[in-house]
C-alpha positions as CSV (number, residue, x, y, z in Angstrom):
1,M,-42.4,76.3,6.6
2,K,-39.6,75.5,9.0
3,T,-38.2,72.8,6.7
4,E,-38.4,75.2,3.7
5,Q,-36.6,77.9,5.7
6,R,-34.0,75.5,6.9
7,N,-33.3,74.3,3.3
8,R,-32.9,77.9,2.1
9,N,-30.5,78.7,4.9
10,L,-28.5,75.5,4.2
11,N,-28.2,76.5,0.6
12,I,-27.0,79.9,1.5
13,I,-24.5,78.6,4.0
14,S,-23.2,76.0,1.4
15,A,-22.8,78.7,-1.3
16,A,-20.9,80.9,1.2
17,I,-18.5,78.0,2.2
18,I,-17.7,77.2,-1.4
19,A,-17.1,80.9,-2.2
20,F,-14.7,81.7,0.6
21,F,-12.9,78.4,0.5
22,S,-12.4,78.7,-3.3
23,A,-11.0,82.3,-2.9
24,Q,-8.4,81.1,-0.3
25,V,-7.4,77.8,-1.8
26,I,-7.2,79.0,-5.4
27,H,-5.1,81.9,-4.2
28,E,-2.6,79.6,-2.7
29,M,-2.8,77.1,-5.6
30,V,-1.7,79.8,-8.0
31,H,1.3,80.6,-5.9
32,F,2.1,76.8,-5.8
33,L,1.7,76.3,-9.6
34,V,3.6,79.4,-10.6
35,G,6.3,78.5,-8.2
36,L,6.6,75.0,-9.9
37,L,6.3,76.6,-13.4
38,Y,9.4,78.7,-12.7
39,D,11.2,75.7,-11.1
40,F,11.5,77.1,-7.6
41,E,11.8,74.7,-4.7
42,V,8.2,74.2,-3.4
43,L,8.3,72.6,0.1
44,G,4.8,72.7,1.3
45,F,1.1,73.6,0.6
46,H,-1.0,74.9,3.4
47,L,-4.5,76.5,3.5
48,F,-3.0,79.9,4.3
49,A,0.5,79.8,2.7
50,V,2.8,78.0,0.3
51,N,6.4,77.4,1.3
52,I,8.6,78.3,-1.7
53,Q,12.3,78.7,-1.5
54,F,13.5,81.5,-3.8
55,G,17.2,81.4,-2.9
56,N,18.4,84.9,-3.7
57,P,15.3,86.6,-5.1
58,Q,17.3,89.4,-6.7
59,D,18.8,86.8,-9.1
60,R,15.4,86.0,-10.6
61,I,13.4,89.1,-9.8
62,F,10.9,88.8,-12.6
63,E,10.0,85.2,-11.7
64,V,9.7,85.9,-8.0
65,I,7.4,88.9,-8.7
66,M,5.2,86.6,-10.9
67,V,4.9,84.1,-8.1
68,E,4.0,86.7,-5.5
69,A,1.7,88.9,-7.7
70,S,-0.1,86.2,-9.8
71,A,-2.4,84.9,-7.1
72,S,-4.3,88.1,-6.4
73,I,-4.5,88.9,-10.1
74,V,-6.2,85.5,-10.6
75,N,-8.6,86.3,-7.8
76,I,-9.5,89.5,-9.5
77,I,-10.0,87.7,-12.9
78,I,-12.3,85.2,-11.2
79,A,-14.3,88.0,-9.5
80,F,-15.0,89.7,-12.9
81,A,-15.9,86.4,-14.5
82,S,-18.3,85.7,-11.5
83,I,-20.0,89.0,-12.0
84,G,-20.6,88.1,-15.6
85,M,-22.0,84.7,-14.6
86,F,-24.2,86.4,-12.1
87,Y,-26.1,88.1,-14.9
88,N,-26.1,85.1,-17.2
89,L,-26.8,82.1,-15.1
90,K,-30.5,81.1,-14.7
91,G,-30.8,79.5,-11.3
92,A,-31.2,81.5,-8.1
93,Y,-28.5,79.7,-6.1
94,A,-26.2,79.6,-9.1
95,K,-26.5,83.4,-9.2
96,L,-26.0,83.6,-5.4
97,L,-22.9,81.5,-5.6
98,A,-21.6,83.7,-8.5
99,M,-22.3,86.8,-6.4
100,L,-20.4,85.4,-3.3
101,M,-17.5,84.2,-5.5
102,A,-17.3,87.7,-6.9
103,G,-17.3,89.2,-3.4
104,F,-14.7,86.9,-1.8
105,H,-12.4,86.6,-4.8
106,G,-12.6,90.3,-5.5
107,M,-12.0,91.5,-2.0
108,M,-9.1,89.1,-1.6
109,G,-7.5,90.2,-4.9
110,F,-8.1,94.0,-4.6
111,G,-7.6,93.8,-0.8
112,Y,-4.1,92.5,-1.3
113,L,-3.3,95.5,-3.5
114,L,-5.0,98.0,-1.2
115,F,-3.8,96.9,2.2
116,D,-0.4,95.7,1.2
117,G,0.2,99.1,-0.4
118,L,-1.2,101.0,2.6
119,L,0.5,98.9,5.3
120,Y,3.8,98.3,3.5
121,S,6.9,98.0,5.6
122,P,10.2,96.3,4.5
123,G,10.3,92.6,5.3
124,A,6.6,92.3,6.3
125,A,4.5,89.3,5.2
126,G,2.2,89.9,2.2
127,D,2.2,89.2,-1.5
128,W,2.5,92.8,-2.8
129,K,4.6,93.8,0.2
130,A,7.1,91.2,-1.1
131,V,6.8,92.7,-4.6
132,L,7.5,96.2,-3.2
133,D,10.5,94.7,-1.2
134,L,12.0,93.4,-4.4
135,L,11.6,96.8,-6.0
136,N,13.1,98.6,-3.0
137,G,9.7,100.0,-1.9
138,N,9.1,101.8,-5.3
139,G,6.8,104.8,-4.5
140,V,5.2,104.9,-7.9
141,L,4.2,101.3,-7.8
142,R,3.0,101.6,-4.2
143,I,0.7,104.5,-5.1
144,A,-0.5,102.6,-8.2
145,I,-1.5,99.4,-6.4
146,I,-3.2,101.4,-3.6
147,L,-5.3,103.3,-6.2
148,I,-6.2,100.1,-8.2
149,G,-7.0,98.3,-5.0
150,A,-9.1,101.1,-3.6
151,I,-11.1,101.6,-6.8
152,G,-11.7,97.8,-7.3
153,Y,-12.5,97.3,-3.6
154,M,-15.0,100.2,-3.4
155,G,-16.5,99.3,-6.8
156,L,-17.1,95.8,-5.5
157,F,-18.9,96.7,-2.4
158,F,-21.1,99.2,-4.3
159,W,-22.0,96.3,-6.7
160,L,-22.5,93.9,-3.8
161,G,-24.9,96.4,-2.2
162,K,-27.1,96.3,-5.2
163,A,-26.8,92.8,-6.6
164,P,-28.9,91.0,-4.0
165,L,-31.9,93.1,-5.1
166,M,-32.3,90.5,-7.8
167,F,-33.5,88.0,-5.2
168,L,-36.4,90.3,-4.2
169,T,-39.6,91.3,-6.1
170,S,-40.1,94.9,-7.2
171,I,-42.4,95.4,-4.2
172,E,-40.0,93.8,-1.7
173,R,-37.2,96.0,-2.9
174,M,-39.0,99.0,-1.5
175,D,-39.4,97.3,1.9
176,D,-36.7,98.1,4.4
177,K,-37.5,94.9,6.4
178,A,-37.2,92.7,3.3
179,R,-33.8,94.2,2.4
180,L,-32.7,93.8,6.0
181,S,-33.6,90.2,6.1
182,L,-32.0,89.4,2.7
183,G,-28.9,91.3,3.6
184,L,-28.4,89.4,6.8
185,K,-28.7,86.1,5.0
186,V,-26.6,86.7,1.8
187,L,-24.1,89.3,3.0
188,I,-23.6,89.2,6.8
189,L,-24.0,85.4,7.2
190,P,-21.3,84.6,4.6
191,Y,-18.9,87.2,6.2
192,V,-19.4,85.8,9.7
193,L,-19.0,82.2,8.4
194,S,-15.7,83.1,6.7
195,V,-14.4,84.5,9.9
196,L,-15.5,81.5,12.1
197,F,-14.2,78.9,9.6
198,N,-10.8,80.5,9.1
199,V,-9.6,82.7,11.9
200,P,-9.4,79.8,14.5
201,L,-7.5,77.7,12.0
202,A,-4.9,80.5,11.8
203,F,-3.3,79.2,15.0
204,W,-1.8,76.6,12.8
205,H,-0.5,79.0,10.2
206,P,3.0,78.1,9.0
207,L,4.3,81.5,10.1
208,G,3.2,80.6,13.6
209,F,1.7,82.7,16.4
210,P,1.3,85.7,16.5
211,E,2.5,86.7,13.0
212,G,0.6,84.0,11.0
213,F,-2.5,84.3,13.1
214,F,-2.8,88.1,12.7
215,V,-2.2,87.9,9.0
216,V,-5.3,85.8,8.7
217,F,-7.2,87.7,11.4
218,F,-6.8,91.0,9.6
219,Q,-7.5,89.4,6.2
220,Y,-10.8,88.0,7.2
221,I,-12.0,90.6,9.7
222,F,-11.0,93.7,7.7
223,G,-10.2,92.4,4.3
224,Y,-13.8,91.1,3.8
225,S,-15.4,93.9,5.7
226,G,-16.8,95.1,2.4
227,F,-19.6,92.6,2.9
228,V,-20.6,94.7,6.0
229,T,-20.5,97.9,4.0
230,A,-22.5,96.3,1.2
231,F,-25.1,95.2,3.8
232,F,-25.7,98.7,5.1
233,M,-25.8,99.9,1.5
234,L,-28.5,97.4,0.6
235,W,-30.5,98.0,3.8
236,V,-30.1,101.7,4.6
237,W,-28.3,103.8,1.9
238,L,-29.8,102.3,-1.2
239,K,-33.2,103.6,-2.1
240,P,-34.6,101.4,-5.0
241,R,-37.2,103.1,-7.2
242,P,-40.6,101.4,-7.6
243,F,-40.4,100.0,-11.1
244,M,-41.4,96.6,-12.5
245,T,-38.5,94.4,-13.6
246,S,-38.2,91.0,-15.2
247,D,-34.9,90.1,-13.5
248,E,-36.4,88.8,-10.3
249,V,-35.4,85.3,-9.2
250,A,-36.4,84.1,-5.7
251,L,-34.1,81.9,-3.6
252,G,-36.0,78.6,-3.7
253,E,-37.0,76.4,-0.8
254,N,-35.8,73.1,-2.1
255,R,-32.5,71.7,-0.9
256,E,-29.7,72.1,-3.4
257,T,-27.9,68.7,-3.1
258,L,-24.9,69.7,-5.3
259,L,-24.3,72.8,-3.2
260,L,-24.3,70.7,0.0
261,V,-21.9,68.1,-1.4
262,L,-19.5,70.7,-2.7
263,A,-19.7,72.6,0.6
264,G,-19.0,69.4,2.6
265,T,-16.0,68.6,0.4
266,A,-14.7,72.2,0.9
267,V,-15.0,71.9,4.7
268,F,-13.1,68.6,4.6
269,L,-10.3,70.0,2.4
270,Q,-10.2,73.2,4.5
271,F,-9.4,71.3,7.7
272,L,-7.1,68.9,5.9
273,L,-5.0,71.8,4.4
274,A,-5.1,73.8,7.6
275,F,-3.3,71.0,9.5
276,A,-0.9,70.1,6.6
277,N,2.8,70.2,7.4
């Protein structure tokens, strides 16, 4: 039993690492690739930032906006695609990975819109803060991105609060203890791991300490806090009805080797990129 439980926990941890690493690195990769596409001078690629020299941004305002805005938009697209895969993939851990991908990518994408809009101040670091800067703090755009971000972010944690029920039987869904145990494993554990794996590495952020550190600190502590809200929704607020379903898929007890290999690769790349110059 201990071996089976350990295998299950390793699979969940592996899926979480893949999900939060992919959200971060794909976000920065999009900045990098779009910067190259528009022939800007790209000087460096780091886990938390890409060094792109825009010259005078006002001379090429559309291209600069595309570089700044595209990354969070891609995160949002991946989140929606992951939700679709969650309902169509067959394996339990494939579904779990899709669920966590939707959570991390969606909260990063919609979170940038929401928090950059709410916390905007001229010259501050942030993708959509930079877009607002280029448009002189346009009030209509600011309200629009706040609304889009809030709707997407809230919709996501409502979905995340319900999605894990698929890993419980119809009887377990009615059991508060079963929902608590599942929520701790598939919502709280991934959130805590994302903080532990990323916030300490923020000391090596290209923006330096304290600015770079606190950008990452607030992103991971508050930006992904929707996982905590979803946990309480699953455990306390959501009251499943006692009906029989055919969508149950239990998280198995066998070790998922592919997940472990991908997670190990992600950890290696994460530290490599965190210390990149």
